[in-house]
C-alpha positions as CSV (number, residue, x, y, z in Angstrom):
1,X,0.0,0.0,0.0
2,X,1.9,3.0,-1.3
3,X,-0.2,5.5,0.6
4,X,0.8,3.9,3.9
5,X,4.5,4.1,2.9
6,X,4.0,7.8,2.1
7,X,2.5,8.4,5.6
8,X,5.3,6.4,7.2
9,X,7.7,8.8,5.5
10,X,5.9,11.9,6.7
11,X,5.4,11.3,10.4
12,X,3.6,14.0,12.4
13,X,1.1,13.8,15.2
14,X,-1.8,13.4,12.8
15,X,-0.2,10.6,10.8
16,X,0.9,8.9,14.0
17,X,-2.6,8.9,15.3
18,X,-4.1,7.7,12.0
19,X,-1.5,4.9,11.4
20,X,-1.9,3.6,14.9
21,X,-5.6,3.7,14.5
22,X,-5.2,1.5,11.4
23,X,-2.7,-0.8,13.2
24,X,-5.3,-1.6,15.8
25,X,-8.1,-2.4,13.4
26,X,-7.3,-5.1,10.8
27,X,-5.1,-3.1,8.4
28,X,-1.5,-4.4,8.5
29,X,0.5,-1.3,9.7
30,X,3.3,-2.4,12.0
31,X,3.5,-0.1,15.1
32,X,7.2,-0.8,15.1
33,X,7.6,1.3,12.0
34,X,5.4,4.1,13.4
35,X,6.3,4.9,17.0
36,X,10.1,4.2,17.1
37,X,10.8,6.4,14.0
38,X,8.6,9.1,15.5
39,X,10.5,8.9,18.8
40,X,13.7,8.9,16.8
41,X,12.7,12.3,15.3
42,X,11.6,13.5,18.7
43,X,15.1,12.8,20.0
44,X,16.3,15.1,17.2
45,X,14.0,17.9,18.3
46,X,11.5,17.6,15.5
47,X,8.6,16.2,17.6
48,X,7.7,16.0,21.3
49,X,8.2,12.5,22.7
50,X,5.3,12.7,25.1
51,X,2.9,13.8,22.4
52,X,4.2,11.0,20.2
53,X,3.2,8.5,22.9
54,X,-0.1,10.3,23.5
55,X,-1.3,10.4,19.9
56,X,-0.1,6.9,19.3
57,X,-2.1,5.7,22.3
58,X,-5.2,7.7,21.3
59,X,-5.0,6.2,17.8
60,X,-4.7,2.7,19.2
61,X,-7.7,3.4,21.5
62,X,-9.8,4.4,18.5
63,X,-8.7,1.5,16.3
64,X,-9.4,-1.0,19.1
65,X,-12.8,0.7,19.7
66,X,-13.7,0.2,16.1
67,X,-13.0,-3.5,16.3
68,X,-14.9,-3.8,19.6
69,X,-18.0,-2.0,18.2
70,X,-18.0,-4.0,14.9
71,X,-17.7,-7.3,16.8
72,X,-20.4,-6.2,19.3
73,X,-22.9,-5.5,16.6
74,X,-22.2,-7.8,13.7
75,X,-21.5,-11.0,15.8
76,X,-19.2,-14.0,15.4
77,X,-20.5,-15.5,12.1
78,X,-19.9,-12.3,10.2
79,X,-16.5,-11.8,11.8
80,X,-15.3,-15.3,10.7
81,X,-16.8,-14.9,7.2
82,X,-14.9,-11.7,6.7
83,X,-11.7,-13.2,8.2
84,X,-11.8,-16.0,5.6
85,X,-12.8,-13.7,2.7
86,X,-10.4,-12.3,0.1
87,X,-10.6,-8.8,1.8
88,X,-9.8,-10.5,5.1
89,X,-6.7,-12.2,3.7
90,X,-5.6,-8.9,2.1
91,X,-5.6,-7.6,5.7
92,X,-3.5,-10.6,6.8
93,X,-6.5,-11.9,8.7
94,X,-7.9,-15.4,8.9
95,X,-10.2,-17.5,11.0
96,X,-7.3,-19.1,12.9
97,X,-6.0,-15.7,14.1
98,X,-9.5,-14.7,15.3
99,X,-9.9,-18.0,17.0
100,X,-6.5,-17.6,18.6
101,X,-7.4,-14.2,20.0
102,X,-10.7,-15.5,21.3
103,X,-9.0,-18.4,23.1
104,X,-6.5,-16.1,24.7
105,X,-9.3,-13.8,25.8
106,X,-11.5,-16.5,27.3
107,X,-8.5,-18.3,28.9
108,X,-7.3,-15.1,30.7
109,X,-10.4,-13.1,31.3
110,X,-10.8,-9.4,30.9
111,X,-7.2,-8.8,31.8
112,X,-6.4,-10.3,28.4
113,X,-7.4,-6.9,26.9
114,X,-4.4,-5.4,28.7
115,X,-1.8,-8.2,28.4
116,X,-2.9,-9.1,24.9
117,X,-1.9,-5.6,23.7
118,X,1.7,-6.6,24.3
119,X,1.7,-9.8,22.4
120,X,2.5,-10.3,18.7
121,X,-0.3,-12.1,16.9
122,X,-2.8,-11.2,19.6
123,X,-2.5,-7.4,19.9
124,X,-4.3,-6.5,16.6
125,X,-7.3,-8.8,17.3
126,X,-7.9,-8.9,21.1
127,X,-10.7,-6.2,20.8
128,X,-12.8,-8.6,18.7
129,X,-13.5,-11.2,21.5
130,X,-13.9,-8.3,23.9
131,X,-16.8,-7.1,21.7
132,X,-18.2,-10.5,21.1
133,X,-18.4,-11.2,24.8
134,X,-19.9,-7.7,25.5
135,X,-17.2,-6.7,27.9
136,X,-18.0,-3.5,29.7
137,X,-16.8,-0.7,27.5
138,X,-15.3,1.4,30.3
139,X,-13.2,-1.5,31.5
140,X,-12.3,-2.4,27.9
141,X,-11.1,1.2,27.2
142,X,-9.1,1.4,30.5
143,X,-7.3,-1.8,29.9
144,X,-6.7,-1.0,26.2
145,X,-5.2,2.4,27.1
146,X,-2.9,0.9,29.7
147,X,-1.8,-1.9,27.4
148,X,-1.4,0.2,24.3
149,X,0.3,3.0,26.3
150,X,2.8,0.5,27.8
151,X,3.6,-0.9,24.3
152,X,4.0,2.6,22.9
153,X,6.3,3.7,25.7
154,X,8.5,0.7,25.0
155,X,8.6,1.4,21.3
156,X,9.2,5.1,21.9
157,X,12.1,4.3,24.3
158,X,13.7,2.2,21.6
159,X,13.4,4.9,19.0
160,X,14.8,7.5,21.4
161,X,17.7,5.3,22.3
162,X,18.6,4.5,18.6
163,X,18.8,8.2,17.7
164,X,22.3,8.3,19.4
165,X,23.7,5.2,17.7
166,X,22.0,4.5,14.4
167,X,22.0,6.7,11.2
168,X,18.5,7.3,9.8
169,X,19.0,5.3,6.7
170,X,19.5,2.1,8.8
171,X,16.8,2.9,11.3
172,X,14.0,0.6,10.1
173,X,16.3,-2.4,9.7
174,X,17.7,-1.9,13.2
175,X,14.2,-1.4,14.7
176,X,13.0,-4.7,13.2
177,X,16.1,-6.4,14.6
178,X,15.7,-5.0,18.1
179,X,12.0,-5.5,17.9
180,X,12.4,-9.3,17.8
181,X,14.3,-9.2,21.2
182,X,11.6,-6.9,22.6
183,X,8.9,-9.3,21.6
184,X,10.6,-12.3,23.2
185,X,11.2,-10.3,26.4
186,X,7.6,-9.1,26.5
187,X,6.3,-12.7,26.0
188,X,8.3,-13.8,29.0
189,X,7.1,-10.9,31.1
190,X,3.5,-11.4,30.2
191,X,3.8,-15.2,30.8
192,X,5.2,-14.6,34.3
193,X,2.4,-12.0,35.0
194,X,-0.3,-14.5,33.9
195,X,1.3,-17.2,36.0
196,X,1.3,-14.9,39.0
197,X,-2.4,-14.2,38.5
198,X,-3.3,-17.8,38.1
199,X,-1.4,-18.8,41.3
200,X,-3.0,-15.9,43.2
201,X,-6.4,-17.0,42.0
202,X,-5.8,-20.6,43.1
203,X,-4.5,-19.5,46.5
204,X,-7.6,-17.3,47.0
205,X,-9.9,-20.3,46.6
206,X,-11.2,-21.7,49.9
207,X,-9.8,-25.1,50.9
208,X,-12.0,-28.2,50.8
209,X,-12.2,-28.4,54.5
210,X,-13.2,-24.8,55.0
211,X,-15.9,-25.1,52.3
212,X,-17.3,-28.2,54.0
213,X,-17.4,-26.4,57.4
214,X,-19.4,-23.6,55.8
215,X,-21.8,-26.1,54.4
């Protein structure tokens, strides 16, 4: 999509917002090629790093809300038909990806809306099962903002750091290289966080003897 490449080459607060909105619907715009380059230019004094994160997060919120509302009103059969259609495949979408995001959501509850924002392959589609399950919108938006904001802070930190060590003509290749390490690190962190939540939930359950005494 040449128009996306044009926008990526002309990053400002408006294009950051718009591209991050697209990235959080079903249009394949990698956030790694939006936020880190914007932060890179912020480190050079052309943009404000805090506004980069703010507009990226607002764009992510809007894109996620679009997915949520569509899933809420059109329902599961239509979502899966679109995912398997030619238009869905053009957006790099398929039924397996939607099913994977649904499983993650139902396995981990509403907190999946937060943690899912940090995981590759889940981040773009986690709003769909939230809408299908009619998750409370206020809670959905809060968790989405925290998750997307955290991800954008990580990406912005990477772009800011690379400004001092990488020339601009090598920026995108370096971002993609570092991005792989970041993804693996986040997967481990999210996995540990989920393990903690599971153990905490198990420990909170009343023991068998206590439950019998209450009966």
